[in-house]
Structures are given as C-alpha cells and as structure tokens.
C-alpha positions as CSV (number, residue, x, y, z in Angstrom):
1,X,-34.6,19.3,133.0
2,X,-34.4,19.8,136.4
3,X,-34.3,23.5,137.4
4,X,-31.5,25.8,137.7
5,X,-30.3,29.0,138.6
6,X,-27.4,29.1,136.4
7,X,-29.3,27.7,133.3
8,X,-32.1,30.2,134.0
9,X,-29.4,33.5,134.0
10,X,-28.0,32.0,131.1
11,X,-31.2,32.8,129.4
12,X,-31.4,35.9,131.0
13,X,-28.8,37.6,129.2
14,X,-30.3,39.0,125.9
15,X,-32.9,41.0,128.3
16,X,-30.0,41.8,130.5
17,X,-27.7,43.4,127.9
18,X,-30.8,44.9,126.1
19,X,-31.7,46.6,129.9
20,X,-28.2,47.8,129.9
21,X,-27.7,49.1,126.8
22,X,-31.4,51.1,126.6
23,X,-30.4,52.7,130.4
24,X,-27.1,53.5,130.1
25,X,-26.7,54.8,126.0
26,X,-27.4,58.2,126.6
27,X,-25.5,58.4,130.2
28,X,-21.9,56.5,128.6
29,X,-22.1,59.2,125.6
30,X,-21.8,61.9,128.1
31,X,-19.1,60.3,129.7
32,X,-17.4,59.2,126.3
33,X,-17.5,63.1,126.4
34,X,-15.8,63.7,129.4
35,X,-13.2,61.1,128.5
36,X,-12.2,62.2,125.4
37,X,-11.2,66.0,126.6
38,X,-9.2,64.4,129.6
39,X,-6.5,63.1,126.7
40,X,-5.8,59.2,128.0
41,X,-3.1,57.9,126.0
42,X,-3.6,54.3,127.7
43,X,-6.0,52.4,130.2
44,X,-5.2,50.2,132.4
45,X,-7.5,47.2,133.9
46,X,-7.9,46.0,137.7
47,X,-10.3,43.2,138.2
48,X,-10.3,39.8,139.2
49,X,-11.8,36.2,137.9
50,X,-14.5,36.7,135.1
51,X,-14.3,40.4,135.1
52,X,-10.6,39.7,134.4
53,X,-11.5,38.1,130.8
54,X,-13.4,40.9,130.2
55,X,-10.5,43.1,130.5
56,X,-8.7,40.5,128.0
57,X,-11.6,41.3,125.7
58,X,-10.8,45.3,126.4
59,X,-7.2,45.0,125.4
60,X,-8.2,44.2,121.2
61,X,-11.6,46.6,121.4
62,X,-10.1,49.7,122.9
63,X,-6.6,48.7,121.2
64,X,-8.3,48.4,117.6
65,X,-11.1,51.0,118.1
66,X,-9.3,54.0,120.0
67,X,-5.6,53.0,119.7
68,X,-5.4,52.4,123.3
69,X,-2.5,50.3,125.0
70,X,-4.6,48.1,127.9
71,X,-2.8,46.6,130.4
72,X,-3.7,44.5,133.1
73,X,-3.4,45.5,136.7
74,X,-1.2,44.1,139.2
75,X,-3.1,45.0,142.1
76,X,-0.9,43.4,145.2
77,X,1.3,46.3,144.3
78,X,-1.3,48.8,146.0
79,X,-2.2,45.9,148.5
80,X,0.3,44.2,149.6
81,X,4.3,45.8,148.6
82,X,3.5,49.4,148.7
83,X,4.2,50.5,145.4
84,X,3.5,54.2,144.3
85,X,2.9,53.6,140.6
86,X,2.3,56.5,138.1
87,X,-0.6,57.0,136.4
88,X,0.3,60.0,134.0
89,X,-1.9,59.7,131.0
90,X,-4.0,56.7,132.0
91,X,-7.2,55.7,131.7
92,X,-8.4,53.7,134.8
93,X,-11.0,50.7,135.0
94,X,-12.2,48.7,137.8
95,X,-14.9,45.6,136.8
96,X,-16.4,43.7,139.5
97,X,-19.7,42.6,139.4
98,X,-20.3,42.7,143.0
99,X,-17.7,46.0,143.6
100,X,-16.7,44.6,147.1
101,X,-12.7,43.1,146.4
102,X,-10.5,45.5,148.5
103,X,-7.5,44.5,146.1
104,X,-9.3,46.0,142.5
105,X,-10.6,49.5,145.0
106,X,-7.2,49.8,146.1
107,X,-6.1,50.3,142.2
108,X,-9.2,52.5,141.8
109,X,-8.5,54.6,144.7
110,X,-4.9,54.9,144.0
111,X,-5.5,56.0,140.5
112,X,-7.6,58.6,141.2
113,X,-5.7,60.2,144.2
114,X,-2.9,60.5,141.3
115,X,-5.5,62.6,139.2
116,X,-6.5,59.7,136.3
117,X,-10.1,59.3,135.3
118,X,-11.8,56.0,137.2
119,X,-14.2,54.1,135.9
120,X,-16.3,51.3,137.7
121,X,-17.8,48.8,135.7
122,X,-20.2,47.0,138.4
123,X,-23.9,45.4,138.8
124,X,-23.9,46.9,142.4
125,X,-24.0,51.0,142.4
126,X,-23.6,50.6,146.6
127,X,-20.2,48.7,146.3
128,X,-16.8,50.4,147.5
129,X,-15.7,50.0,143.4
130,X,-18.8,52.4,142.8
131,X,-17.9,54.8,145.5
132,X,-14.2,54.7,144.7
133,X,-14.4,56.0,141.1
134,X,-14.9,59.2,139.5
135,X,-17.4,57.6,137.0
136,X,-19.7,54.1,137.4
137,X,-21.6,52.1,134.6
138,X,-24.2,50.5,136.2
139,X,-24.5,46.8,134.5
140,X,-28.5,46.8,134.7
141,X,-28.0,42.3,135.2
142,X,-30.6,42.3,138.4
143,X,-29.4,39.7,140.9
144,X,-27.1,37.0,140.1
145,X,-28.1,34.4,142.3
146,X,-25.6,31.8,140.8
147,X,-22.1,31.1,141.9
148,X,-21.1,31.6,138.1
149,X,-21.3,34.5,136.0
150,X,-23.1,34.6,133.2
151,X,-24.9,37.6,133.0
152,X,-22.7,39.6,134.7
153,X,-19.8,39.2,132.5
154,X,-21.9,39.8,129.3
155,X,-23.0,42.6,130.4
156,X,-19.8,43.7,131.5
157,X,-18.2,43.1,127.7
158,X,-21.6,45.4,126.0
159,X,-20.9,47.7,128.7
160,X,-16.7,47.8,127.4
161,X,-18.1,48.1,123.9
162,X,-21.1,50.8,124.5
163,X,-17.7,53.0,126.5
164,X,-15.7,52.4,123.7
165,X,-17.6,52.9,121.0
166,X,-19.0,56.0,122.5
167,X,-15.4,57.5,123.0
168,X,-14.5,56.4,118.8
169,X,-18.3,58.3,118.1
170,X,-18.7,55.5,116.1
171,X,-22.6,55.2,115.6
172,X,-22.5,52.7,112.9
173,X,-20.7,49.8,115.5
174,X,-23.4,51.4,118.3
175,X,-26.1,50.2,116.2
176,X,-24.4,47.1,115.6
177,X,-24.3,46.9,119.3
178,X,-27.9,47.4,119.9
179,X,-28.6,44.1,117.6
180,X,-26.8,41.8,119.8
181,X,-29.2,41.1,122.3
182,X,-31.4,39.4,119.3
183,X,-27.9,37.3,118.2
184,X,-27.4,36.0,121.4
185,X,-30.8,35.1,121.9
186,X,-30.6,32.9,118.7
187,X,-28.0,31.6,120.1
188,X,-30.1,29.8,123.3
189,X,-30.9,27.4,120.2
190,X,-27.6,25.7,120.6
191,X,-28.9,24.5,123.7
192,X,-29.4,21.1,123.0
193,X,-26.3,20.3,121.0
194,X,-24.1,21.2,123.9
195,X,-25.4,19.0,125.8
196,X,-24.9,16.0,123.3
197,X,-21.1,17.4,123.3
198,X,-21.3,17.2,126.7
199,X,-22.3,13.9,127.2
200,X,-19.6,12.8,124.6
201,X,-16.8,14.7,127.0
202,X,-18.2,13.7,130.5
203,X,-14.9,11.2,130.8
204,X,-12.6,14.1,130.1
205,X,-9.4,14.5,132.8
206,X,-7.9,17.5,131.0
207,X,-8.9,20.2,128.4
208,X,-8.0,22.9,126.6
209,X,-9.5,26.0,124.9
210,X,-8.3,28.2,122.2
211,X,-9.4,31.5,120.6
212,X,-7.0,34.3,118.8
213,X,-7.8,38.1,119.0
214,X,-11.2,39.0,120.4
215,X,-12.2,35.3,121.5
216,X,-8.9,35.1,123.8
217,X,-11.5,36.6,126.2
218,X,-13.6,33.6,125.0
219,X,-11.2,31.1,125.3
220,X,-10.4,31.9,129.0
221,X,-13.9,32.6,130.2
222,X,-14.6,29.1,128.7
223,X,-12.1,27.6,130.6
224,X,-12.8,29.2,134.0
225,X,-16.8,28.0,133.6
226,X,-14.9,24.4,133.3
227,X,-12.9,24.5,135.4
228,X,-15.5,25.9,138.5
229,X,-18.0,24.3,137.3
230,X,-16.8,20.8,136.3
231,X,-13.4,20.2,137.8
232,X,-11.9,19.3,134.7
233,X,-7.8,21.0,134.7
234,X,-8.9,23.4,131.5
235,X,-6.0,25.6,130.1
236,X,-6.8,28.5,128.0
237,X,-4.6,29.7,125.0
238,X,-4.3,32.2,122.7
239,X,-4.1,30.0,119.3
240,X,-0.3,31.4,118.3
241,X,1.0,30.7,122.0
242,X,-0.8,26.8,121.4
243,X,1.8,26.0,118.7
244,X,4.5,27.2,120.6
245,X,4.9,24.3,122.5
246,X,1.6,23.4,124.2
247,X,0.6,21.2,120.9
248,X,2.3,18.7,122.1
249,X,0.0,18.0,124.7
250,X,-2.7,16.9,121.8
251,X,-3.1,12.8,121.3
252,X,-6.0,10.9,120.1
253,X,-9.0,11.9,121.8
254,X,-7.8,14.5,123.3
255,X,-10.9,17.3,124.0
256,X,-9.9,20.9,122.4
257,X,-12.6,23.5,122.4
258,X,-12.2,26.1,119.3
259,X,-13.4,29.3,119.4
260,X,-13.9,30.9,115.7
261,X,-15.4,33.7,114.6
262,X,-15.4,35.2,110.8
263,X,-12.8,38.0,111.2
264,X,-9.4,39.0,110.6
265,X,-7.9,35.4,112.4
266,X,-10.2,33.1,110.6
267,X,-8.0,31.9,108.1
268,X,-5.2,31.0,110.5
269,X,-7.9,29.3,112.8
270,X,-9.0,27.2,109.8
271,X,-5.3,26.3,109.5
272,X,-5.0,25.0,113.5
273,X,-8.6,23.2,113.4
274,X,-7.3,21.2,110.9
275,X,-3.7,20.6,111.8
276,X,-5.4,19.3,115.7
277,X,-7.8,17.1,114.0
278,X,-5.2,15.3,112.0
279,X,-3.1,15.1,115.9
280,X,-6.3,13.4,117.0
281,X,-7.9,16.0,119.2
282,X,-11.4,16.2,119.8
283,X,-12.2,19.0,118.5
284,X,-15.3,20.8,119.5
285,X,-15.5,24.3,117.5
286,X,-17.7,27.2,118.4
287,X,-18.4,28.5,115.4
288,X,-19.6,30.2,112.2
289,X,-16.5,29.6,109.7
290,X,-17.9,26.6,107.4
291,X,-14.3,25.4,106.9
292,X,-13.7,24.8,110.5
293,X,-17.0,23.6,111.4
294,X,-16.4,20.4,108.4
295,X,-13.1,19.6,109.9
296,X,-14.6,19.6,113.4
297,X,-15.8,16.5,114.7
298,X,-17.8,18.4,117.5
299,X,-19.0,21.4,115.4
300,X,-22.1,23.8,117.2
301,X,-22.5,26.3,114.1
302,X,-23.3,29.5,115.9
303,X,-27.0,30.6,113.8
304,X,-26.0,34.2,113.8
305,X,-23.1,35.8,112.5
306,X,-22.1,38.9,114.0
307,X,-19.2,41.6,113.6
308,X,-16.1,40.2,115.0
309,X,-15.7,42.6,117.7
310,X,-18.8,41.5,119.5
311,X,-18.8,38.1,118.6
312,X,-17.5,37.1,122.2
313,X,-21.4,38.0,123.6
314,X,-22.8,35.5,121.5
315,X,-20.2,33.0,121.5
316,X,-19.6,32.4,125.0
317,X,-23.0,31.2,125.6
318,X,-22.9,28.2,123.6
319,X,-19.5,28.2,126.4
320,X,-21.8,28.5,128.7
321,X,-24.2,26.0,127.9
322,X,-21.5,23.5,127.5
323,X,-19.9,23.7,131.1
324,X,-23.4,23.4,132.8
325,X,-24.4,20.6,130.8
326,X,-20.9,19.1,131.3
327,X,-21.4,19.2,134.9
328,X,-24.4,17.6,135.1
329,X,-22.9,14.6,132.5
330,X,-20.1,14.4,135.4
331,X,-22.7,13.9,138.1
332,X,-22.2,17.5,139.6
333,X,-24.6,20.4,140.7
334,X,-23.7,23.4,138.6
335,X,-25.5,25.5,141.4
336,X,-23.2,24.9,143.9
337,X,-19.6,24.4,142.9
338,X,-17.6,23.5,145.8
339,X,-15.0,25.4,147.5
340,X,-16.5,28.6,145.9
341,X,-18.5,31.6,147.0
342,X,-20.5,34.3,144.9
343,X,-18.6,37.4,146.2
344,X,-15.1,37.0,146.7
345,X,-13.2,39.3,148.4
346,X,-8.6,39.4,147.9
347,X,-6.5,42.0,149.2
C-alpha cells in the first residue's frame, strides 16, 4: 500500500486517546467539581463539520448520564442575525479541532458574557476558541496533517465522555473509558476487511449510513467521510427516521452501511437489517451483534465489544478505514480531497 498521512493518523488514534486521558483526567475531575456547583440545567454545543458529529454523540451521552438536554447551537444567529440569546442555566461548549472558526467563537463569547460557564474542547491551546472560553480541555491529539479529521474526532468523543462521567462521578465507567484505546487498537485489524468491502462498493453512485442512539453520531461521521473523500453522495439517518419515508430509496444493490452494536437498540436494528436485505440492499454491517452480521452480505465484525456509550469510539475506526479504501478504489487521493481545506473559517 502506498503511504498515506490519513491512513497513518487513523492508526494513531489509540495512542492519541490514551495520551489525552493520561493528561486530562485529573484536570477534568477538578473542572467537573466546578461545573457541578454551577447548577447547569441544559447544555448547548457550538461546532461545525466533524465536531458537530461529536456534539451529536454528546446529546445521547449527557442526556443518558446526566439528565441534561443538549442543544446544537445556531451560530449564524450570533454572527449574522444579531440575536441576543438567553443562556440562563446553560453549560456552553465549543468543539473545534483548530479553534479558529469565528462563528463557533462567537457563540462561546456571547454565552460567557451572559454568565454561563463555557468550555472549549480543542486541539489548539493557542486558538481564539481557547481564549474565548472560561475553561479548556485540550485534545492532545498531536498535529493532524490529513485534511479529513480522524484522531481529533475520536479524542473529542473521549473528552466529552471524560467530562460527562466526571460530572456524574461515575468512577466505574471512567475505568471502562480508560480501556477504550486497547479496543480501538484491536479494531484496526478490520483494515483488510474494509478494503474488501470498499472494492465491492467502488461503483456506488449514492449511499446511506444508518445508526441509532449513540451511533446516530457515527452514521453522520461515516457519511461525512464518504462524501469528502470518495465523493459518493451519502445521507446519514437515524434508523427510526429512515423508516419514516427514506426507506423508499432502497432497491436492488443499493449500498447501505449500518452501524449497530450491542445495547438498547440492537433488537430494533436487527429487525431493520433483515428488512433492508429483503428489499435488496447491499448491507455493510459494522457490528458485534451476531444476528445483524449473519443477515448482512458485507459484514464487518467488530473484534471487541465495549459498553454501548463508548462504542462510537471503536466503530468509527472501521468507518474511517472504509472511506479511506473506497477513495483509493475509486481512484482518488484520500490525502488531498478536492475543494476543502484543513481549517475552515465560517462566520
């Protein structure tokens, strides 16, 4: 295989998360104590692109672990419409690998001026976002040279899990989080399998990704990677939403990637997987659920099962590898996707 910056950074992810957890666990424990005293009643998260998918993960994680409703910010209200939003009772979080986008910074600046606690999760401590927030959680991912984000995404997920579980005082789950780098390293063994699946998908003209619960974020992130690296128009869906109309897209040989791991929605996704195959879909299943792997014609069996709320950190590795290999199979350079840059600044 030709050398690739993106491929190398996919492989760096276990160590990147281990480094972030080693560096930040004590710091985040102190931050959690401070935030718990501020009596936050909901969270609002400002992010774009890949970081927005990390925010989708936080919607499930914080909702289930803390009982906090989580809203995604609408930055243009701050930068283009001059709205003066109320942040009473809010915990405002900005997520950005570069910390450079003015619209994300504007949300955090306005929230901080209103008196809300603000947290920046970023890979750049010398960024505008880090300066705008009251508190900062560095990602410690190291320089990310590939245009498509990989290790900054998974370290964002880990940082959100570290913060959430620390606020909850859930020491048992924090111990489980510490074991995730090892599970991610094991998932890299799917590299050759994802290359095989990518070869079979090389002629795709459109695709769908499906997840539910914690993997709603994973479906969005895989779809983003497929769009930016392979140029296959790919729509992400909740498994529930997909059955409310979009299932009409499915025809013989239509490519669908289903992300489904053991947990609260596994039975629902097993039923959907069976239905999709009956409709003729080519079904790639990134899963550790035997019934789903059995029905898929393109199974990708996750080698390690982890707690449901941590599974987005392992399953996305398979999705990243799929996007990398599909770009290659379609004759494109995954290190140089067209029309996009590493740092995008929107207002």
